[in-house]
C-alpha positions in Angstrom: 0.0 0.2 -0.2 2.9 2.4 0.9 4.3 1.8 -2.6 0.9 2.8 -4.5 0.9 5.7 -2.3 4.6 6.9 -3.1 3.8 6.0 -6.7 0.7 8.4 -6.7 2.5 11.4 -5.7 3.6 12.3 -9.7 -0.2 12.0 -11.0 -1.7 13.9 -8.3 0.9 16.7 -8.7 0.1 16.6 -12.3 -3.9 17.0 -11.3 -3.2 19.8 -9.0 -0.9 21.5 -12.0 -3.6 20.6 -13.9 -6.1 22.4 -11.7 -4.1 25.2 -11.6 -4.0 25.6 -15.2 -7.9 25.3 -15.1 -8.4 28.2 -12.4 -6.4 30.3 -14.5 -8.3 29.5 -18.0 -11.6 30.5 -16.2 -10.4 33.8 -15.3 -9.8 34.3 -19.0 -13.7 33.8 -19.7 -13.0 30.1 -21.3 -15.7 28.4 -19.5 -16.2 24.8 -21.6 -12.4 24.8 -22.2 -12.1 24.7 -18.1 -14.6 22.4 -17.8 -12.6 20.3 -20.7 -9.1 20.7 -18.6 -11.0 19.5 -15.3 -12.3 16.5 -17.0 -9.1 15.7 -18.4 -7.3 15.7 -15.3 -10.0 13.9 -13.2 -9.6 11.3 -16.0 -6.0 10.9 -16.5 -5.8 11.1 -12.3 -7.7 8.0 -11.8 -6.5 5.7 -15.3 -3.1 6.3 -13.7 -4.2 5.2 -10.1 -5.9 2.3 -11.6 -3.1 1.1 -13.3 -0.9 1.9 -10.5 -3.0 -0.1 -8.4 -3.3 -3.3 -10.5 0.7 -3.0 -11.0 1.4 -2.6 -6.9 -0.9 -5.5 -6.7 -0.4 -8.2 -9.0 
């Protein structure tokens, strides 16, 4: 479990960066772009988590 948590630090960092970018796009009045950025960020984080979970518990 510890290995999984350590491995998830990089995807978490990417998610935080993506959310910050989404917030910046929100200030530029691009609402649909913001929603797309959030969906892509969360989807990538969940996919990375699923793959790393399967790899660390195989």
